[in-house]
C-alpha positions in Angstrom: 0.0 0.0 0.0 1.2 3.5 -0.8 2.6 5.5 2.1 1.9 9.2 2.3 3.6 11.8 4.5 2.0 11.8 8.0 1.6 15.3 9.3 1.0 16.0 13.0 -0.1 19.6 13.6 0.8 20.9 17.1 0.9 24.1 19.1 4.6 24.0 19.9 3.8 21.7 22.8 5.5 18.5 21.6 9.2 18.7 22.6 11.8 17.2 20.2 12.4 14.4 22.6 8.7 13.4 22.4 8.7 13.8 18.7 11.7 11.3 18.4 9.9 8.9 20.7 6.7 9.0 18.6 8.7 8.7 15.4 10.4 5.6 16.7 7.1 3.9 17.4 5.5 4.8 14.1 5.6 2.7 11.0 5.5 5.7 8.7 8.9 6.7 7.3 7.8 10.2 6.5 6.4 11.5 9.8 6.4 15.3 10.1 5.7 17.5 13.1 4.4 21.0 12.1 4.3 23.7 14.7 1.2 25.9 14.0 1.4 27.9 17.2 1.7 31.1 15.2 -1.9 30.9 14.2 -3.2 29.5 17.5 -3.6 32.8 19.2 -6.6 35.0 19.8 -6.5 38.2 17.7 -5.8 41.4 19.6 -9.3 42.5 19.0 -10.8 39.6 21.0 -10.3 39.1 24.7 -11.2 36.0 26.6 -13.9 37.9 28.4 -15.6 38.4 25.0 -16.0 34.6 24.5 -19.5 33.2 24.9 -20.2 29.8 26.5 -17.6 27.7 28.2 -15.7 26.3 25.2 -11.9 26.4 25.7 -9.9 28.9 23.7 -7.8 26.1 22.2 -10.9 24.4 20.8 -12.1 27.6 19.2 -8.7 28.2 17.6 -8.6 24.6 16.4 -11.9 25.1 14.6 -10.5 28.3 13.0 -7.4 26.4 12.0 -9.3 23.6 10.3 -11.6 26.1 8.6 -9.0 28.4 7.1 -5.3 28.1 8.0 -5.0 24.4 7.2 -5.2 25.3 3.5 -2.2 27.6 3.9 -0.2 24.8 5.5 -1.1 22.2 2.9 -0.2 24.0 -0.3 2.5 21.5 -1.2 -0.1 18.6 -1.3 -2.6 17.9 -4.1 -4.8 15.8 -1.7 -5.0 15.5 2.1 -6.8 13.1 4.4 -7.7 14.4 7.9 -7.9 12.1 10.9 -8.3 13.7 14.3 -6.1 12.6 17.2 -9.1 11.3 19.0 -10.1 9.0 16.1 -8.8 5.5 15.4 -9.1 4.1 11.9 -10.6 0.6 12.0 -11.1 -0.4 8.4 -10.8 0.9 4.9 -11.8 -0.9 1.7 -9.3 1.0 -0.3 -7.0 4.1 -0.4 -9.4 7.1 0.1 -7.0 9.5 -1.6 -6.7 7.3 -4.7 -10.4 6.7 -4.8 -11.2 10.5 -4.7 -8.5 11.2 -7.3 -9.8 8.4 -9.6 -13.3 10.0 -9.7 -11.8 13.5 -9.9 -13.7 14.6 -6.8 -13.2 17.5 -4.6 -14.2 16.1 -1.2 -15.3 12.9 0.5 -16.3 12.2 4.1 -17.5 9.0 5.8 -20.6 10.7 7.3 -22.7 13.8 6.5 -24.6 15.2 9.5 -26.3 18.2 11.1 -24.7 21.0 13.2 -25.9 20.5 16.8 -24.5 23.7 18.3 -27.5 26.0 18.8 -25.5 29.2 19.0 -23.7 28.4 15.7 -27.0 27.6 14.0 -28.4 31.0 15.2 -25.5 33.1 14.2 -23.4 31.4 11.4 -26.6 30.9 9.3 -27.2 34.7 9.5 -23.6 35.5 8.6 -23.9 33.1 5.6 -27.1 34.8 4.4 -25.5 38.2 4.7 -22.3 37.1 2.9 -24.3 35.7 0.0 -26.4 38.9 -0.3 -23.2 41.0 -0.4 -21.1 38.9 -2.7 -23.4 36.7 -4.8 -26.8 38.4 -4.7 -28.9 35.3 -4.0 -28.9 31.5 -4.3 -31.7 29.1 -5.2 -31.3 27.3 -1.9 -29.6 28.1 1.3 -26.2 26.5 1.7 -26.9 26.3 5.4 -28.9 23.2 4.9 -27.7 21.0 7.7 -26.1 18.6 5.3 -22.5 19.0 6.4 -19.5 16.6 6.5 -18.4 15.1 9.7 -14.9 16.7 9.5 -12.9 14.5 11.9 -12.2 12.2 8.9 -12.3 13.3 5.3 -10.2 13.4 2.2 -10.1 16.4 -0.2 -8.4 18.0 -3.2 -6.6 21.0 -1.7 -6.9 23.2 -4.8 -10.6 23.4 -4.3 -10.1 25.3 -1.0 -7.6 27.7 -2.6 -10.0 28.9 -5.3 -10.5 32.7 -4.9 -14.2 32.6 -4.2 -13.8 29.8 -1.6 -10.9 31.5 0.0 -12.9 34.7 0.1 -15.6 33.0 2.1 -13.3 31.2 4.5 -11.3 34.4 5.1 -14.5 36.3 5.8 -15.4 33.7 8.4 -11.9 34.0 9.9 -12.1 37.8 10.2 -15.6 37.7 11.7 -15.2 38.2 15.5 -18.3 36.1 16.1 -16.6 33.0 14.7 -14.4 32.8 17.8 -16.9 34.4 20.2 -19.6 31.9 19.4 -17.3 29.0 18.5 -18.3 28.4 14.9 -17.0 24.8 14.1 -15.2 23.8 11.0 -18.0 21.2 10.3 -20.6 23.8 9.3 -18.1 26.3 7.8 -16.6 23.7 5.5 -20.0 22.3 4.8 -21.4 25.7 3.8 -18.4 26.2 1.5 -18.9 22.9 -0.2 -22.6 23.6 -0.6 -21.9 27.0 -2.1 -18.9 26.3 -4.4 -18.6 22.5 -5.1 -20.5 20.8 -7.8 -22.7 18.1 -6.3 -21.1 15.4 -8.3 -17.7 16.3 -6.9 -18.7 15.6 -3.3 -18.8 12.0 -2.1 -19.5 9.8 0.8 -16.5 7.6 1.7 -17.8 4.0 1.6 -16.0 1.0 3.1 -14.4 3.0 5.9 -14.8 2.6 9.7 -13.3 4.4 12.7 -13.8 5.2 16.3 -14.3 8.7 17.5 -13.0 8.5 21.1 -14.1 11.9 22.5 -17.7 11.3 21.4 -17.6 7.6 22.3 -19.0 6.7 18.9 -18.1 4.3 16.1 -18.5 5.0 12.4 -19.1 1.7 10.6 -18.7 1.2 6.8 -22.4 1.0 6.4 -23.3 4.0 8.7 
């Protein structure tokens, strides 16, 4: 089976000694640790007292990273597959990257789901509506349709996210104070971007893949 570079994003909190230990245990010969602490900071315009609800600052910044900055850090790759640190891959019927490339797709996830965070649904949906009105005029259907990819595991063509119109939307979300204040997750942000800019026949469900999502105590089976 083909071996890809394995990238571990971190906030500058994995010492070199620990990196060497992890590398010694891993079977991947191209393991890379990438320090993204530069973008894991609240902007000077937002103070911790401005944040609504009890979500940790680091979680909010993680959502922002996976909505916007990740596409800056993956420019050298044609495709990437995301697997969060609290997820364990159980099975895969094939190589997800090869499968997406073969069909010339832009994105594939194992599960598509709804956004459950009430505050996000109340505020991000309005932001999206206003963004569309200011940039595109109107759309036949709202892209905030609760049909979003479960983003703890997906595979995607990175060039899709670097298209000017997609980048414009993601950057607008990044610059919006409410994205951090109200903890807009990358699940609905990326989902809205796909609904707005991706052709329906370029977005797929990953079949034949199973994994455990530890922090949610859930298992995604190949036939979920």
